[in-house]
TIRODO-581845 format. One record per residue: x, y, z of N, C-alpha, C, CB in turn; residue in three letters. Coordinates in steps of 0.05 Angstrom, whole numbers, padded with zeros to 5 digits, always signed. Glycine has a CB too. Example, Ala and Ser with C-alpha at 12.3 -4.5 7.8 and 13.67 -1.06 7.14 Angstrom:
// residues 2
+00264-00114+00156+00246-00090+00156+00264-00066+00156+00226-00089+00181ALA+00257-00045+00142+00273-00021+00143+00258+00001+00157+00282-00012+00114SER
// end
This chain:
// residues 278
+00017-00024+00000+00000+00000+00000+00018+00025+00000-00019+00000+00024MET+00008+00045-00014+00022+00071-00015+00001+00092-00014+00039+00074-00040GLN+00006+00114+00001-00011+00138+00001+00001+00158-00019-00014+00150+00029TYR-00014+00165-00039-00005+00185-00059-00018+00211-00052-00012+00176-00088ILE-00002+00232-00048-00011+00257-00037-00003+00280-00055+00000+00262-00009ILE-00023+00297-00062-00017+00321-00076-00022+00345-00058-00036+00324-00102TYR-00006+00365-00059-00010+00389-00043-00010+00414-00061+00011+00392-00021THR-00024+00434-00052-00027+00459-00068-00029+00482-00048-00052+00458-00087ASP-00025+00506-00057-00028+00529-00040-00041+00552-00056-00001+00538-00028GLU-00053+00571-00041-00067+00593-00054-00060+00619-00039-00098+00588-00053SER-00079+00636-00037-00075+00664-00026-00059+00664+00000-00102+00677-00022GLU-00038+00680+00000-00021+00682+00024-00034+00701+00044+00007+00693+00017LYS-00045+00723+00035-00058+00742+00053-00082+00755+00039-00039+00763+00064LYS-00105+00744+00044-00129+00755+00031-00142+00776+00049-00149+00733+00026GLY-00166+00783+00042-00180+00805+00056-00185+00797+00086-00207+00810+00043ARG-00192+00772+00091-00197+00763+00118-00180+00739+00125-00227+00756+00121TYR-00176+00721+00106-00162+00696+00111-00138+00694+00092-00181+00672+00107PHE-00118+00679+00101-00094+00676+00085-00081+00649+00090-00074+00698+00091GLY-00057+00645+00078-00042+00620+00081-00059+00595+00075-00030+00618+00109ASN-00070+00595+00051-00087+00573+00043-00070+00550+00032-00108+00582+00021PHE-00073+00526+00044-00059+00502+00036-00080+00481+00031-00037+00493+00056TYR-00076+00465+00010-00095+00443+00005-00080+00417+00000-00113+00450-00019GLY-00092+00395+00007-00079+00369+00003-00101+00348-00004-00064+00360+00027GLY-00093+00330-00021-00111+00307-00027-00095+00281-00026-00124+00311-00055THR-00107+00261-00013-00093+00235-00009-00110+00213-00022-00089+00230+00021LEU-00096+00196-00037-00109+00174-00050-00093+00149-00045-00113+00179-00081ILE-00106+00127-00038-00092+00102-00034-00084+00091-00062-00111+00081-00020ARG-00061+00078-00062-00051+00067-00088-00070+00048-00101-00024+00054-00083SER-00086+00034-00085-00105+00015-00096-00127+00028-00112-00117-00002-00073THR-00132+00054-00106-00153+00069-00120-00142+00088-00141-00169+00084-00100ASP-00116+00094-00140-00105+00116-00155-00109+00113-00186-00076+00119-00150PHE-00102+00091-00197-00103+00088-00226-00131+00091-00237-00092+00061-00234ASP-00151+00080-00223-00178+00082-00231-00188+00111-00231-00196+00064-00214TYR-00183+00124-00208-00192+00152-00205-00179+00170-00226-00186+00162-00177ILE-00153+00167-00229-00138+00183-00249-00149+00179-00277-00108+00177-00248ASN-00155+00153-00283-00165+00146-00310-00193+00158-00314-00166+00116-00313LYS-00210+00156-00295-00238+00166-00298-00239+00196-00300-00255+00156-00274GLU-00222+00210-00284-00222+00239-00286-00211+00249-00313-00204+00251-00263LEU-00190+00235-00323-00179+00243-00349-00199+00236-00372-00153+00228-00354ASN-00214+00214-00368-00234+00207-00388-00256+00228-00388-00246+00179-00381LYS-00265+00237-00365-00285+00258-00363-00275+00284-00376-00294+00263-00334LYS-00250+00291-00371-00239+00315-00383-00240+00313-00413-00210+00319-00373ARG-00233+00290-00424-00233+00287-00453-00262+00289-00464-00221+00260-00461GLU-00281+00277-00450-00309+00278-00458-00318+00307-00459-00327+00262-00439GLU-00309+00323-00440-00317+00352-00439-00300+00370-00456-00315+00361-00410LEU-00280+00358-00469-00262+00373-00487-00249+00396-00472-00278+00385-00511ASN-00240+00390-00447-00225+00409-00431-00195+00404-00437-00231+00406-00400LEU-00186+00417-00458-00158+00411-00468-00137+00426-00451-00156+00419-00497THR-00144+00449-00440-00125+00464-00424-00125+00455-00395-00131+00494-00426GLY-00108+00467-00379-00107+00461-00350-00132+00471-00336-00081+00474-00338GLU-00142+00454-00319-00166+00462-00303-00156+00477-00278-00183+00436-00295ILE-00165+00502-00276-00156+00518-00253-00179+00536-00244-00132+00536-00261LYS-00180+00542-00218-00200+00560-00208-00200+00587-00222-00197+00564-00178TRP-00176+00598-00228-00174+00624-00240-00185+00624-00268-00145+00633-00240GLN-00189+00601-00280-00199+00599-00308-00229+00595-00309-00185+00577-00323LYS-00243+00594-00286-00272+00590-00287-00286+00614-00300-00282+00586-00257VAL-00302+00609-00320-00317+00629-00333-00345+00619-00338-00304+00638-00360THR-00363+00637-00346-00391+00629-00352-00392+00608-00374-00407+00653-00360GLU-00374+00610-00394-00374+00591-00416-00366+00563-00408-00356+00602-00438ASN-00347+00562-00389-00337+00536-00381-00350+00525-00355-00307+00538-00377TYR-00369+00540-00344-00380+00532-00318-00391+00504-00318-00401+00552-00310LEU-00408+00497-00337-00421+00471-00337-00401+00449-00338-00441+00469-00360GLU-00380+00452-00354-00359+00432-00357-00344+00429-00330-00340+00439-00379LYS-00338+00451-00317-00324+00450-00292-00342+00436-00271-00316+00478-00282TYR-00367+00442-00271-00386+00430-00252-00387+00400-00256-00414+00442-00255MET-00386+00391-00281-00387+00362-00287-00363+00347-00276-00389+00358-00318ASP-00339+00358-00280-00315+00344-00271-00312+00346-00241-00290+00355-00285ILE-00320+00368-00229-00319+00370-00200-00340+00352-00187-00323+00399-00191ILE-00363+00349-00199-00382+00330-00189-00371+00301-00188-00408+00330-00206ASN-00357+00293-00209-00344+00267-00210-00323+00265-00188-00331+00261-00238LEU-00307+00286-00185-00286+00287-00164-00298+00283-00137-00270+00313-00165PHE-00321+00296-00132-00333+00293-00105-00348+00267-00102-00352+00316-00100PHE-00355+00254-00124-00365+00226-00121-00344+00209-00107-00373+00214-00149ASP-00319+00212-00115-00297+00197-00103-00292+00206-00074-00271+00200-00120PHE-00295+00232-00069-00292+00242-00042-00313+00229-00024-00293+00273-00041VAL-00338+00230-00033-00360+00219-00017-00356+00190-00011-00386+00223-00032LYS-00343+00175-00029-00337+00146-00024-00312+00142-00008-00335+00132-00051GLU-00299+00164+00000-00274+00163+00015-00251+00150-00001-00277+00148+00042ASP-00253+00152-00027-00231+00143-00044-00211+00166-00048-00242+00133-00071LYS-00221+00190-00044-00204+00214-00044-00208+00229-00018-00210+00233-00069VAL-00187+00235-00004-00189+00252+00020-00179+00280+00013-00172+00240+00043LYS-00194+00301+00022-00186+00328+00017-00183+00342+00044-00207+00343+00000ILE-00162+00358+00046-00157+00374+00070-00150+00403+00062-00134+00362+00087ARG-00162+00422+00075-00157+00450+00070-00148+00464+00096-00182+00465+00058ILE-00126+00479+00096-00117+00494+00119-00115+00523+00112-00090+00483+00129MET-00121+00541+00131-00119+00570+00126-00116+00583+00154-00144+00581+00111PHE-00109+00608+00153-00107+00624+00178-00126+00648+00175-00078+00634+00183THR-00133+00659+00198-00149+00684+00198-00131+00707+00204-00173+00682+00219HIS-00133+00728+00189-00115+00751+00192-00119+00765+00219-00120+00771+00170ASN-00141+00759+00233-00146+00771+00259-00125+00762+00279-00174+00765+00268MET-00116+00737+00276-00097+00725+00295-00069+00726+00284-00105+00696+00302TYR-00053+00743+00294-00026+00747+00284-00005+00735+00303-00020+00777+00280GLN+00013+00719+00292+00033+00706+00309+00052+00726+00321+00049+00685+00292ALA+00060+00722+00346+00079+00739+00360+00102+00722+00369+00066+00754+00384VAL+00125+00735+00375+00148+00721+00386+00165+00706+00365+00139+00702+00406GLY+00160+00712+00339+00176+00698+00318+00202+00713+00313+00160+00696+00292LEU+00224+00698+00310+00249+00711+00303+00250+00715+00272+00273+00693+00312ASN+00271+00728+00263+00272+00736+00235+00273+00711+00217+00296+00753+00230GLU+00287+00690+00226+00288+00666+00210+00261+00653+00207+00308+00646+00222ALA+00246+00653+00228+00219+00641+00227+00201+00658+00209+00207+00639+00255GLN+00203+00684+00210+00187+00701+00193+00194+00696+00164+00191+00731+00200LYS+00220+00694+00158+00228+00689+00131+00220+00662+00120+00258+00692+00129GLY+00216+00643+00138+00209+00615+00130+00180+00609+00135+00227+00595+00144ASN+00163+00629+00138+00135+00625+00146+00121+00605+00127+00120+00651+00147GLU+00126+00609+00101+00113+00592+00081+00119+00563+00086+00121+00600+00053TYR+00145+00557+00089+00153+00529+00093+00145+00518+00120+00183+00526+00089PHE+00147+00535+00141+00139+00525+00168+00110+00518+00169+00145+00547+00188LEU+00093+00534+00156+00064+00527+00155+00059+00502+00138+00048+00551+00145LEU+00073+00500+00116+00071+00477+00099+00078+00452+00114+00089+00480+00074TYR+00099+00453+00130+00109+00431+00146+00087+00422+00166+00135+00438+00161TYR+00075+00442+00180+00054+00436+00199+00030+00423+00185+00046+00461+00215GLN+00024+00435+00162+00001+00424+00146+00005+00395+00140-00002+00440+00120PHE+00028+00388+00129+00032+00360+00121+00034+00341+00145+00057+00358+00104PHE+00047+00350+00166+00050+00333+00189+00024+00326+00203+00068+00347+00210LYS+00005+00345+00204-00019+00341+00220-00045+00338+00205-00021+00364+00239HIS-00046+00347+00180-00072+00351+00168-00088+00325+00162-00069+00366+00142ILE-00074+00303+00157-00088+00279+00150-00093+00260+00174-00073+00264+00129PHE-00083+00267+00197-00086+00249+00220-00072+00223+00216-00115+00245+00226GLY-00047+00224+00206-00033+00200+00199-00031+00179+00221-00005+00207+00189PHE-00030+00189+00247-00027+00170+00269-00050+00151+00272-00023+00185+00295GLN-00073+00157+00258-00096+00139+00259-00101+00124+00233-00121+00156+00266TYR-00081+00126+00215-00086+00117+00187-00080+00087+00182-00070+00133+00169SER-00065+00075+00200-00056+00048+00194-00057+00029+00218-00027+00049+00183ASN-00080+00017+00222-00083-00002+00245-00070-00029+00241-00112-00006+00251PRO-00059-00034+00217-00047-00060+00211-00017-00059+00219-00050-00067+00181THR-00004-00082+00216+00025-00083+00220+00040-00081+00194+00032-00109+00234ASN+00026-00076+00172+00039-00074+00146+00049-00045+00142+00020-00082+00124GLU+00074-00042+00132+00085-00015+00127+00071-00003+00102+00115-00017+00122PRO+00068+00023+00103+00056+00038+00081+00075+00060+00073+00028+00050+00089ILE+00080+00062+00047+00098+00083+00038+00083+00108+00030+00115+00073+00014SER+00097+00131+00030+00086+00156+00023+00098+00166-00003+00089+00177+00046LEU+00082+00177-00020+00091+00190-00045+00078+00217-00047+00086+00172-00070TYR+00094+00238-00047+00083+00265-00046+00091+00281-00071+00092+00280-00021ILE+00071+00294-00083+00076+00312-00105+00066+00340-00096+00061+00303-00131LEU+00086+00358-00091+00080+00385-00084+00076+00402-00109+00103+00397-00066LEU+00057+00421-00107+00056+00440-00129+00083+00456-00129+00032+00460-00126ASP+00090+00467-00152+00116+00480-00155+00123+00498-00131+00117+00495-00181GLN+00145+00493-00117+00153+00509-00094+00164+00536-00104+00173+00494-00077LEU+00159+00557-00089+00164+00584-00100+00192+00595-00095+00145+00603-00088PRO+00209+00581-00079+00234+00593-00071+00257+00583-00088+00240+00587-00042ASP+00281+00590-00080+00305+00581-00095+00309+00551-00091+00330+00596-00085LYS+00322+00539-00110+00325+00510-00110+00337+00499-00084+00343+00501-00134LYS+00357+00513-00074+00370+00503-00049+00351+00503-00026+00395+00521-00042GLU+00334+00524-00024+00315+00525-00002+00293+00505-00005+00303+00554+00000LYS+00285+00501-00030+00264+00480-00035+00274+00452-00028+00256+00481-00065ASN+00299+00446-00035+00310+00420-00028+00313+00416+00002+00338+00417-00042GLU+00320+00438+00015+00322+00436+00045+00295+00430+00057+00333+00463+00056GLU+00274+00442+00046+00247+00437+00056+00239+00408+00051+00227+00456+00042PHE+00246+00397+00028+00239+00369+00022+00253+00350+00042+00247+00362-00007LYS+00277+00357+00050+00292+00341+00070+00277+00341+00097+00320+00351+00074LYS+00265+00364+00104+00250+00366+00129+00225+00348+00127+00241+00395+00135PHE+00212+00348+00104+00189+00331+00100+00197+00301+00102+00175+00337+00073ILE+00220+00295+00089+00230+00268+00089+00236+00258+00117+00256+00266+00072TYR+00246+00276+00134+00253+00269+00162+00229+00263+00179+00270+00291+00174SER+00205+00270+00170+00181+00265+00186+00178+00236+00192+00157+00276+00172LEU+00187+00219+00174+00183+00190+00178+00197+00179+00203+00194+00175+00154GLN+00215+00195+00214+00229+00186+00239+00216+00196+00264+00258+00196+00238TYR+00194+00211+00261+00179+00221+00284+00159+00200+00293+00165+00247+00278GLN+00152+00201+00319+00135+00181+00332+00110+00175+00316+00129+00189+00360GLU+00096+00197+00307+00071+00193+00293+00074+00174+00269+00060+00220+00283ILE+00096+00177+00255+00100+00162+00230+00112+00134+00236+00118+00177+00211PHE+00130+00133+00256+00142+00107+00263+00120+00088+00273+00164+00111+00284VAL+00104+00097+00291+00083+00080+00303+00062+00072+00282+00070+00093+00326GLU+00058+00089+00262+00038+00083+00241+00051+00067+00218+00026+00108+00231SER+00077+00062+00220+00092+00047+00199+00090+00061+00172+00081+00018+00198LYS+00093+00087+00172+00093+00103+00148+00121+00112+00141+00074+00128+00150LEU+00129+00110+00116+00157+00116+00109+00158+00125+00080+00175+00091+00114HIS+00181+00138+00074+00188+00144+00046+00208+00123+00036+00199+00173+00043PHE+00205+00113+00012+00224+00095+00002+00251+00108-00004+00213+00081-00024LYS+00249+00134-00013+00273+00149-00019+00265+00179-00021+00287+00140-00045SER+00285+00196-00023+00279+00225-00027+00265+00230-00053+00305+00240-00026MET+00268+00211-00072+00255+00215-00098+00224+00213-00095+00264+00194-00117ASP+00214+00204-00072+00185+00202-00069+00173+00228-00058+00179+00180-00049ASP+00190+00249-00058+00180+00276-00052+00187+00293-00076+00192+00288-00025ILE+00167+00300-00093+00173+00314-00117+00156+00339-00121+00169+00296-00141GLY+00161+00354-00142+00145+00377-00149+00130+00370-00175+00163+00403-00152GLU+00105+00376-00175+00088+00369-00197+00084+00392-00217+00060+00360-00188ALA+00084+00386-00242+00076+00405-00262+00045+00401-00265+00090+00401-00290THR+00030+00421-00255+00002+00416-00250-00014+00409-00275-00010+00441-00237SER-00006+00418-00298-00022+00412-00322-00020+00382-00330-00014+00429-00345HIS-00002+00368-00317+00001+00339-00322-00014+00322-00302+00031+00331-00322GLU-00027+00334-00282-00039+00319-00260-00068+00329-00256-00023+00322-00234HIS-00087+00313-00265-00115+00321-00264-00125+00323-00235-00133+00301-00279ILE-00115+00306-00217-00123+00306-00189-00114+00332-00176-00112+00282-00174ILE-00090+00341-00182-00080+00366-00171-00097+00390-00182-00050+00370-00178LEU-00105+00388-00206-00121+00409-00218-00149+00411-00204-00125+00404-00248GLN-00161+00388-00198-00186+00388-00184-00183+00400-00156-00198+00360-00182CYS-00161+00393-00143-00155+00404-00116-00152+00435-00118-00129+00392-00105LEU-00139+00445-00139-00136+00474-00143-00164+00487-00144-00121+00479-00169ASP-00183+00475-00157-00210+00486-00159-00223+00487-00132-00227+00470-00179VAL-00222+00466-00117-00234+00465-00090-00221+00485-00072-00232+00436-00078VAL-00194+00486-00071-00180+00505-00054-00187+00534-00062-00149+00500-00056LEU-00186+00539-00088-00193+00566-00097-00221+00575-00090-00189+00567-00127GLY-00240+00556-00091-00267+00563-00084-00270+00571-00055-00286+00539-00091SER-00255+00558-00037-00257+00564-00009-00244+00591-00003-00243+00542+00008MET-00222+00597-00016-00209+00624-00013-00228+00645-00023-00182+00625-00027GLU-00240+00640-00046-00259+00659-00059-00282+00666-00040-00271+00646-00085PHE-00294+00646-00027-00317+00651-00009-00308+00663+00017-00332+00625-00004LYS-00287+00652+00029-00279+00662+00056-00269+00691+00055-00257+00644+00067LEU-00258+00699+00032-00248+00727+00030-00269+00745+00017-00223+00727+00015ASN-00293+00736+00015-00315+00753+00006-00314+00762-00023-00316+00777+00022GLY-00299+00747-00040-00296+00754-00068-00321+00749-00084-00273+00739-00080LYS-00340+00734-00072-00365+00728-00086-00382+00754-00087-00380+00706-00072ASP-00375+00774-00071-00391+00799-00071-00377+00821-00086-00396+00807-00042GLN-00354+00816-00097-00339+00838-00111-00354+00847-00136-00311+00827-00118ASP-00352+00873-00141-00363+00885-00165-00341+00901-00180-00387+00903-00158LYS-00342+00901-00206-00322+00917-00220-00325+00947-00212-00326+00915-00251PRO-00303+00962-00212-00304+00990-00204-00325+01006-00220-00276+01003-00208PRO-00342+01020-00205-00362+01036-00218-00387+01021-00228-00350+01050-00241GLY-00387+00995-00223-00410+00978-00232-00429+00972-00209-00400+00952-00245GLN-00455+00969-00216-00475+00963-00196-00478+00933-00191-00502+00975-00204ARG-00472+00917-00212-00475+00889-00211-00448+00874-00212-00493+00879-00234LEU-00448+00850-00202-00424+00834-00203-00419+00824-00232-00426+00809-00184ARG-00393+00819-00237-00386+00809-00264-00395+00781-00269-00356+00812-00268GLY-00396+00773-00295-00404+00746-00302-00386+00725-00291-00405+00743-00333LYS-00360+00730-00290-00341+00710-00280-00345+00706-00250-00312+00719-00285ARG-00350+00728-00235-00355+00725-00207-00380+00709-00202-00358+00753-00194THR-00401+00713-00217-00426+00698-00214-00422+00669-00221-00448+00710-00231ARG-00405+00664-00241-00400+00636-00249-00384+00622-00227-00384+00635-00275ALA-00364+00635-00215-00349+00623-00194-00366+00618-00169-00325+00642-00186LYS-00385+00636-00164-00403+00632-00141-00419+00607-00145-00421+00656-00137GLU-00429+00602-00170-00445+00578-00175-00428+00553-00171-00456+00579-00204LYS-00403+00554-00179-00386+00530-00176-00380+00526-00146-00359+00534-00192LEU-00374+00548-00132-00370+00546-00103-00395+00533-00089-00364+00574-00090TYR-00419+00542-00097-00443+00532-00085-00447+00502-00090-00468+00547-00095LYS-00439+00493-00114-00439+00464-00120-00420+00449-00101-00432+00459-00149LEU-00396+00459-00098-00376+00446-00081-00387+00446-00052-00349+00461-00082ILE-00398+00468-00043-00409+00469-00015-00431+00449-00012-00418+00497-00009ASN-00448+00447-00033-00470+00427-00032-00460+00399-00030-00488+00430-00057LYS-00439+00392-00045-00428+00365-00044-00415+00359-00017-00407+00361-00067ARG-00402+00379-00005-00391+00376+00022-00413+00370+00042-00374+00400+00030ILE-00435+00385+00039-00457+00383+00058-00473+00356+00055-00476+00406+00056ARG-00469+00343+00033-00480+00316+00030-00465+00297+00049-00477+00306+00001GLU-00440+00303+00055-00424+00287+00074-00428+00297+00102-00395+00288+00066ILE-00427+00324+00105-00429+00337+00132-00451+00359+00130-00402+00349+00141TYR-00475+00353+00138-00496+00374+00138-00487+00398+00156-00523+00363+00148PRO-00493+00422+00147-00487+00446+00162-00456+00451+00165-00499+00446+00190ASN-00441+00441+00145-00412+00445+00146-00405+00475+00147-00399+00431+00121PHE-00387+00482+00165-00377+00510+00168-00350+00512+00154-00376+00518+00198ASN-00349+00526+00132-00323+00527+00117-00302+00544+00131-00328+00537+00089ILE-00311+00562+00149-00292+00580+00162-00281+00571+00189-00304+00606+00165GLY-00286+00546+00196-00278+00536+00222-00264+00508+00219-00301+00534+00242ALA-00249+00500+00239-00238+00474+00240-00260+00453+00242-00218+00470+00263THR-00260+00433+00225-00280+00412+00225-00279+00397+00251-00277+00393+00201THR-00301+00393+00264-00302+00380+00290-00297+00350+00288-00328+00385+00303GLY-00292+00338+00312-00287+00309+00314-00304+00298+00336-00257+00303+00320CYS-00317+00276+00331-00330+00261+00353-00310+00243+00366-00355+00245+00342SER-00289+00236+00351-00266+00221+00360-00241+00230+00345-00271+00190+00357ASP-00218+00230+00358-00194+00240+00345-00187+00225+00319-00170+00239+00364LEU-00196+00201+00318-00190+00185+00293-00205+00196+00269-00198+00156+00298SER-00225+00214+00274-00239+00227+00252-00220+00243+00234-00261+00244+00262ASP-00197+00252+00246-00178+00268+00231-00168+00252+00207-00154+00276+00249ARG-00168+00225+00209-00162+00208+00187-00186+00199+00172-00145+00184+00196TRP-00206+00189+00186-00229+00175+00174-00247+00194+00157-00245+00162+00195SER-00248+00219+00165-00265+00238+00149-00254+00241+00121-00267+00265+00163HIS-00271+00241+00101-00261+00245+00073-00254+00274+00067-00281+00235+00054PRO-00266+00293+00082-00262+00321+00076-00261+00336+00103-00285+00333+00058TYR-00240+00353+00106-00238+00369+00131-00225+00396+00125-00221+00353+00152ARG-00232+00415+00143-00218+00441+00143-00203+00444+00170-00238+00464+00139HIS-00182+00460+00169-00166+00466+00193-00160+00496+00193-00140+00449+00195TRP-00173+00511+00211-00166+00539+00214-00142+00540+00234-00190+00556+00225LYS-00119+00544+00223-00094+00542+00239-00091+00568+00255-00070+00537+00221PHE-00086+00566+00281-00080+00589+00298-00053+00585+00312-00103+00594+00319GLU-00034+00603+00309-00009+00601+00322-00013+00599+00352+00010+00624+00315PRO+00007+00587+00365+00005+00583+00394+00004+00610+00409+00028+00566+00405LYS+00021+00629+00400+00022+00655+00413+00013+00676+00393+00050+00661+00424TYR-00009+00690+00399-00020+00709+00380-00028+00735+00393-00044+00697+00366THR-00031+00755+00376-00044+00780+00384-00067+00784+00365-00025+00804+00385LYS-00088+00798+00374-00111+00803+00358-00108+00829+00342-00137+00803+00374VAL-00111+00827+00316-00110+00851+00299-00138+00864+00302-00104+00844+00269ASN-00139+00888+00315-00164+00900+00322-00180+00911+00298-00159+00922+00341THR-00167+00912+00274-00183+00921+00251-00204+00901+00243-00164+00927+00228GLN-00201+00876+00253-00221+00855+00247-00241+00855+00270-00208+00827+00244TYR-00258+00876+00272-00278+00877+00292-00302+00859+00284-00287+00906+00298ASN-00323+00859+00301-00345+00841+00295-00359+00847+00269-00365+00842+00318SER-00359+00873+00261-00372+00880+00236-00356+00870+00213-00374+00911+00234LYS-00329+00873+00214-00312+00863+00192-00314+00832+00191-00283+00872+00196ASN-00315+00819+00213-00317+00790+00213-00342+00781+00198-00317+00779+00241LYS
// end
């Protein structure tokens, strides 16, 4: 068994929320079938270009809805797990040194991968499971990106991973993906983008001087509403702006879809985010 994981990131600092990270996990026993069916659907819809949230338009809306519906069929069956992490701008970290501030992107990415899937609850068997990760293109210099991959690789020596018998076969199992070659990563981009769009109030944006919202904004809102509807088929009354609750800690793994509103341990409240702004 192998867990195949794609990760993506979005808005660093939006109007209200920032540091958006997304991940999707698929078991190797399901991967080939899911990948094949999503690519087959893309060909049926004649979506020849890369599927991305930023490319959602009125003309392509129905096609995007079709492929995202198929993607969420797999999520609902727990064949695809999705995790979204973000921070609220109201809670600002304090006590960080300059190195930590400079490495904020990677430090948050590390926390995201370490905790977001609830790996410590993922393997009740005695059989080892390997990890294969494809990160969306990392934004920094090659040396810094390679250093970050080594930190991810070292996670396998921590208690959570040792006890769960999770490991990397080699450093080559941590790579960077060219997103237009990976349909699963493209679907994740759409889901992550839709959450950032809604949480930062972009669904209400109007062009300067205009009374009505633009066609693209209205199309994106319809796609977001479809995604929210599919999530609520799994979790009625799902709150996209809060950490998804647990009836048991093992839900961090067993749930097919979860959100994590990450809050630093030591924070100060940014007072510009008063109750009205919230």
